[in-house]
Structure formats: structure tokens, C-alpha cells
A tleap script that builds the chain and sets N, CA, C and O, in Angstrom:
source leaprc.protein.ff14SB
mol = sequence {
  NMET LYS PRO ILE TRP TYR PHE VAL GLY ILE
  LEU LEU LEU VAL LEU GLY VAL LEU VAL LEU
  GLY ALA GLY ILE ILE ASP LEU MET SER GLY
  GLU LEU PRO GLY THR VAL LEU ALA ASP LEU
  HIE PRO ARG VAL TRP TRP GLY GLY ILE MET
  THR VAL ALA GLY ILE LEU PHE LEU LEU PHE
  ASN ARG LYS THR VAL CALA
}
set mol.1.N position { 49.665 147.031 50.515 }
set mol.1.CA position { 49.088 146.980 52.082 }
set mol.1.C position { 49.980 147.858 52.323 }
set mol.1.O position { 51.145 147.999 51.950 }
set mol.2.N position { 48.943 148.730 53.339 }
set mol.2.CA position { 49.279 150.217 54.328 }
set mol.2.C position { 49.592 149.477 55.573 }
set mol.2.O position { 49.123 148.390 55.910 }
set mol.3.N position { 50.500 150.258 56.253 }
set mol.3.CA position { 51.296 149.828 57.585 }
set mol.3.C position { 50.235 150.169 58.652 }
set mol.3.O position { 49.284 150.933 58.485 }
set mol.4.N position { 50.451 149.693 59.435 }
set mol.4.CA position { 48.720 150.210 60.740 }
set mol.4.C position { 49.069 151.513 61.385 }
set mol.4.O position { 48.247 151.872 62.228 }
set mol.5.N position { 50.480 152.614 61.122 }
set mol.5.CA position { 50.459 153.404 61.778 }
set mol.5.C position { 49.928 154.697 60.253 }
set mol.5.O position { 50.185 155.900 60.205 }
set mol.6.N position { 49.360 154.070 59.485 }
set mol.6.CA position { 48.315 154.718 58.824 }
set mol.6.C position { 46.838 155.155 58.711 }
set mol.6.O position { 46.337 156.071 58.058 }
set mol.7.N position { 46.264 154.209 59.561 }
set mol.7.CA position { 45.376 153.702 60.042 }
set mol.7.C position { 45.148 154.580 61.353 }
set mol.7.O position { 44.053 155.136 61.443 }
set mol.8.N position { 45.932 154.732 62.221 }
set mol.8.CA position { 46.316 155.589 63.178 }
set mol.8.C position { 45.929 156.531 63.352 }
set mol.8.O position { 45.148 157.012 64.173 }
set mol.9.N position { 46.939 157.171 61.878 }
set mol.9.CA position { 46.944 158.552 61.374 }
set mol.9.C position { 45.845 158.928 61.147 }
set mol.9.O position { 45.729 160.137 61.348 }
set mol.10.N position { 44.313 158.088 60.568 }
set mol.10.CA position { 43.344 158.598 60.719 }
set mol.10.C position { 42.571 158.660 61.580 }
set mol.10.O position { 41.739 159.568 61.569 }
set mol.11.N position { 42.595 157.859 62.447 }
set mol.11.CA position { 41.688 158.085 63.724 }
set mol.11.C position { 42.360 158.870 64.323 }
set mol.11.O position { 41.586 159.795 64.570 }
set mol.12.N position { 43.854 159.239 64.951 }
set mol.12.CA position { 44.206 160.895 65.324 }
set mol.12.C position { 43.815 161.731 64.551 }
set mol.12.O position { 44.162 162.844 64.948 }
set mol.13.N position { 43.091 161.781 63.352 }
set mol.13.CA position { 42.613 162.924 62.770 }
set mol.13.C position { 41.569 162.796 63.014 }
set mol.13.O position { 41.106 163.647 63.774 }
set mol.14.N position { 40.631 161.690 62.522 }
set mol.14.CA position { 39.173 161.944 63.098 }
set mol.14.C position { 38.297 162.260 64.047 }
set mol.14.O position { 37.128 162.646 64.031 }
set mol.15.N position { 39.668 161.851 65.506 }
set mol.15.CA position { 38.848 161.880 66.335 }
set mol.15.C position { 39.542 163.346 67.101 }
set mol.15.O position { 38.831 163.916 67.929 }
set mol.16.N position { 40.496 163.738 66.891 }
set mol.16.CA position { 41.535 165.209 66.418 }
set mol.16.C position { 40.238 166.148 66.169 }
set mol.16.O position { 39.627 166.504 67.177 }
set mol.17.N position { 39.759 166.588 64.869 }
set mol.17.CA position { 39.090 167.174 64.594 }
set mol.17.C position { 37.528 167.322 65.561 }
set mol.17.O position { 36.996 168.348 65.985 }
set mol.18.N position { 37.150 166.091 65.672 }
set mol.18.CA position { 35.342 165.718 66.394 }
set mol.18.C position { 36.272 166.679 68.253 }
set mol.18.O position { 35.754 167.407 69.100 }
set mol.19.N position { 37.057 166.388 68.180 }
set mol.19.CA position { 37.608 167.041 69.869 }
set mol.19.C position { 37.562 168.605 69.852 }
set mol.19.O position { 37.030 169.409 70.618 }
set mol.20.N position { 38.502 168.797 68.407 }
set mol.20.CA position { 38.165 170.139 68.590 }
set mol.20.C position { 37.286 170.988 68.493 }
set mol.20.O position { 37.037 171.942 69.232 }
set mol.21.N position { 36.598 170.501 67.182 }
set mol.21.CA position { 35.149 171.195 67.374 }
set mol.21.C position { 34.610 171.333 68.210 }
set mol.21.O position { 34.086 172.438 68.356 }
set mol.22.N position { 34.402 170.188 69.354 }
set mol.22.CA position { 33.886 170.324 70.726 }
set mol.22.C position { 34.307 171.491 70.974 }
set mol.22.O position { 33.561 172.454 70.797 }
set mol.23.N position { 35.685 171.652 71.468 }
set mol.23.CA position { 36.167 172.766 71.815 }
set mol.23.C position { 35.605 174.256 71.084 }
set mol.23.O position { 34.871 175.167 71.468 }
set mol.24.N position { 36.167 174.044 70.160 }
set mol.24.CA position { 35.626 175.433 69.796 }
set mol.24.C position { 34.515 176.052 69.956 }
set mol.24.O position { 34.435 177.258 70.188 }
set mol.25.N position { 32.980 174.801 69.778 }
set mol.25.CA position { 32.281 175.086 70.362 }
set mol.25.C position { 31.763 175.344 71.661 }
set mol.25.O position { 30.676 175.798 72.019 }
set mol.26.N position { 32.864 174.924 72.358 }
set mol.26.CA position { 32.405 175.673 74.274 }
set mol.26.C position { 32.627 176.923 74.296 }
set mol.26.O position { 31.882 177.795 74.745 }
set mol.27.N position { 33.962 177.082 73.670 }
set mol.27.CA position { 34.250 178.466 73.308 }
set mol.27.C position { 33.769 179.624 73.045 }
set mol.27.O position { 34.133 180.718 73.477 }
set mol.28.N position { 32.750 179.308 72.161 }
set mol.28.CA position { 32.121 179.927 71.911 }
set mol.28.C position { 30.481 180.360 72.461 }
set mol.28.O position { 29.682 181.295 72.420 }
set mol.29.N position { 30.607 179.194 72.903 }
set mol.29.CA position { 28.616 178.818 73.583 }
set mol.29.C position { 29.093 180.121 75.218 }
set mol.29.O position { 28.220 180.752 75.814 }
set mol.30.N position { 30.554 180.188 75.559 }
set mol.30.CA position { 31.149 181.432 76.895 }
set mol.30.C position { 30.689 180.505 78.157 }
set mol.30.O position { 31.089 180.932 79.240 }
set mol.31.N position { 29.984 179.414 78.196 }
set mol.31.CA position { 30.186 178.688 79.608 }
set mol.31.C position { 30.976 177.609 79.911 }
set mol.31.O position { 31.022 176.682 79.103 }
set mol.32.N position { 31.417 177.575 80.625 }
set mol.32.CA position { 32.817 176.758 80.962 }
set mol.32.C position { 32.306 175.614 82.066 }
set mol.32.O position { 31.825 175.932 83.154 }
set mol.33.N position { 32.445 174.518 81.712 }
set mol.33.CA position { 32.303 173.345 82.515 }
set mol.33.C position { 33.067 173.393 84.178 }
set mol.33.O position { 34.222 173.662 84.506 }
set mol.34.N position { 31.967 173.043 84.922 }
set mol.34.CA position { 32.021 172.908 86.175 }
set mol.34.C position { 33.759 172.432 86.706 }
set mol.34.O position { 33.898 172.465 87.929 }
set mol.35.N position { 34.639 172.141 86.143 }
set mol.35.CA position { 35.599 171.178 86.523 }
set mol.35.C position { 36.971 172.302 86.557 }
set mol.35.O position { 36.964 173.379 85.960 }
set mol.36.N position { 38.160 171.764 87.421 }
set mol.36.CA position { 38.839 172.536 88.314 }
set mol.36.C position { 39.637 173.827 87.081 }
set mol.36.O position { 39.744 175.043 87.237 }
set mol.37.N position { 40.091 172.947 85.885 }
set mol.37.CA position { 40.806 174.198 85.205 }
set mol.37.C position { 40.217 173.865 84.072 }
set mol.37.O position { 40.775 173.069 83.317 }
set mol.38.N position { 39.213 174.317 83.821 }
set mol.38.CA position { 38.606 173.898 82.636 }
set mol.38.C position { 38.298 175.732 81.455 }
set mol.38.O position { 37.552 175.803 80.479 }
set mol.39.N position { 39.196 176.950 82.069 }
set mol.39.CA position { 39.638 178.080 81.649 }
set mol.39.C position { 40.560 177.421 81.107 }
set mol.39.O position { 39.951 177.513 80.041 }
set mol.40.N position { 41.192 177.012 80.911 }
set mol.40.CA position { 43.127 176.250 80.372 }
set mol.40.C position { 42.045 175.624 78.603 }
set mol.40.O position { 42.603 175.624 77.506 }
set mol.41.N position { 40.909 175.288 78.745 }
set mol.41.CA position { 40.456 175.065 77.459 }
set mol.41.C position { 40.981 173.628 76.995 }
set mol.41.O position { 41.115 173.663 75.772 }
set mol.42.N position { 41.378 172.202 77.586 }
set mol.42.CA position { 41.585 171.147 77.306 }
set mol.42.C position { 40.867 170.673 76.130 }
set mol.42.O position { 41.634 169.799 75.724 }
set mol.43.N position { 39.731 170.702 75.208 }
set mol.43.CA position { 39.610 170.025 74.561 }
set mol.43.C position { 39.866 170.763 73.363 }
set mol.43.O position { 39.673 170.266 72.254 }
set mol.44.N position { 40.336 172.044 73.552 }
set mol.44.CA position { 40.575 172.585 72.477 }
set mol.44.C position { 42.284 172.429 72.136 }
set mol.44.O position { 42.637 172.546 70.962 }
set mol.45.N position { 43.219 172.187 73.109 }
set mol.45.CA position { 44.457 172.036 73.168 }
set mol.45.C position { 44.889 170.803 72.467 }
set mol.45.O position { 45.714 170.701 71.559 }
set mol.46.N position { 43.917 169.534 73.276 }
set mol.46.CA position { 43.591 167.910 72.744 }
set mol.46.C position { 43.434 167.878 71.332 }
set mol.46.O position { 44.094 167.238 70.513 }
set mol.47.N position { 42.661 168.501 71.186 }
set mol.47.CA position { 41.885 168.389 69.663 }
set mol.47.C position { 42.914 169.108 68.399 }
set mol.47.O position { 42.878 168.893 67.188 }
set mol.48.N position { 43.729 169.936 69.109 }
set mol.48.CA position { 44.724 170.406 68.046 }
set mol.48.C position { 46.159 169.686 68.172 }
set mol.48.O position { 47.109 169.971 67.444 }
set mol.49.N position { 46.191 168.764 69.140 }
set mol.49.CA position { 47.423 168.258 68.870 }
set mol.49.C position { 46.926 166.521 68.734 }
set mol.49.O position { 47.852 165.716 68.838 }
set mol.50.N position { 45.968 166.136 68.582 }
set mol.50.CA position { 45.711 165.054 68.085 }
set mol.50.C position { 45.809 165.576 66.553 }
set mol.50.O position { 46.497 165.121 65.639 }
set mol.51.N position { 45.028 166.526 66.553 }
set mol.51.CA position { 44.737 166.507 65.379 }
set mol.51.C position { 46.530 166.786 63.941 }
set mol.51.O position { 46.605 166.392 62.778 }
set mol.52.N position { 47.392 167.422 64.614 }
set mol.52.CA position { 48.316 167.230 63.674 }
set mol.52.C position { 49.200 166.348 64.047 }
set mol.52.O position { 50.262 166.185 63.445 }
set mol.53.N position { 48.880 165.751 64.986 }
set mol.53.CA position { 49.519 164.068 65.382 }
set mol.53.C position { 49.340 163.061 64.002 }
set mol.53.O position { 49.996 162.300 63.290 }
set mol.54.N position { 47.869 163.666 64.172 }
set mol.54.CA position { 47.107 162.740 62.986 }
set mol.54.C position { 47.957 163.121 61.485 }
set mol.54.O position { 48.433 162.185 60.842 }
set mol.55.N position { 48.084 164.330 61.064 }
set mol.55.CA position { 48.203 164.737 60.007 }
set mol.55.C position { 49.508 164.258 59.958 }
set mol.55.O position { 49.788 163.775 58.861 }
set mol.56.N position { 50.407 164.232 60.795 }
set mol.56.CA position { 51.944 164.216 60.697 }
set mol.56.C position { 52.255 162.131 60.224 }
set mol.56.O position { 52.979 161.535 59.427 }
set mol.57.N position { 51.313 161.758 61.180 }
set mol.57.CA position { 50.963 159.989 60.748 }
set mol.57.C position { 51.021 159.530 59.631 }
set mol.57.O position { 51.745 158.623 59.220 }
set mol.58.N position { 49.753 160.541 58.725 }
set mol.58.CA position { 49.761 160.260 57.375 }
set mol.58.C position { 50.461 160.696 56.610 }
set mol.58.O position { 50.559 160.091 55.543 }
set mol.59.N position { 51.164 161.799 56.797 }
set mol.59.CA position { 51.966 162.404 56.095 }
set mol.59.C position { 53.826 161.472 55.676 }
set mol.59.O position { 54.527 161.531 54.666 }
set mol.60.N position { 54.031 160.650 57.124 }
set mol.60.CA position { 55.299 160.037 57.173 }
set mol.60.C position { 54.638 158.363 56.617 }
set mol.60.O position { 55.509 157.509 56.451 }
set mol.61.N position { 53.566 158.051 56.422 }
set mol.61.CA position { 53.706 157.412 56.375 }
set mol.61.C position { 52.053 156.441 55.357 }
set mol.61.O position { 51.272 155.517 55.586 }
set mol.62.N position { 52.418 157.745 53.916 }
set mol.62.CA position { 51.372 157.453 52.752 }
set mol.62.C position { 52.210 156.713 51.675 }
set mol.62.O position { 51.626 156.581 50.600 }
set mol.63.N position { 53.703 156.108 51.770 }
set mol.63.CA position { 54.126 155.328 50.644 }
set mol.63.C position { 53.484 153.784 50.811 }
set mol.63.O position { 52.845 153.570 51.840 }
set mol.64.N position { 53.593 153.013 50.110 }
set mol.64.CA position { 52.820 151.945 50.307 }
set mol.64.C position { 53.931 151.003 49.852 }
set mol.64.O position { 54.746 151.082 48.933 }
set mol.65.N position { 53.594 149.668 51.220 }
set mol.65.CA position { 55.139 149.027 51.296 }
set mol.65.C position { 54.988 148.034 49.824 }
set mol.65.O position { 53.943 147.762 49.234 }
set mol.66.N position { 55.874 147.768 49.603 }
set mol.66.CA position { 55.857 146.745 48.083 }
set mol.66.C position { 55.926 144.892 48.075 }
set mol.66.O position { 55.911 144.278 47.009 }
savepdb mol mol.pdb
quit
């Protein structure tokens, strides 16, 4: 039986990759959305943070509980 944090890691990893991909596509298109701090590229930052957090959750919770 896997702990709940294993599934949280999968969810963070999948969503982080999606957000990071959207941020990279925005960077490559060259058009910034009309928000105040769009030049800081929050999609890239949050996508990267979520992806790393998901990987860490998966690594620390890969053992099964007996």
C-alpha cells in the first residue's frame, strides 16, 4: 500500500510539467500576457518548483509500507 504522499508527488510532477511546458511555450512565442509582472515568467518558475517538489515527494516515498 502506497502512502498518500506518493500520489501527491505524482500529481505535483504531472501538473508541474504541464505548467512548465506552457511557460516555455510562452517564452518561445515572444508574446507576454498583459499582466503586471509577466516579464518574470511565473509559469516557468512555478512549473519548475512543482516539478522538483514532485520528484522529491516520489523519491522520499518510494518505499512501500508493509
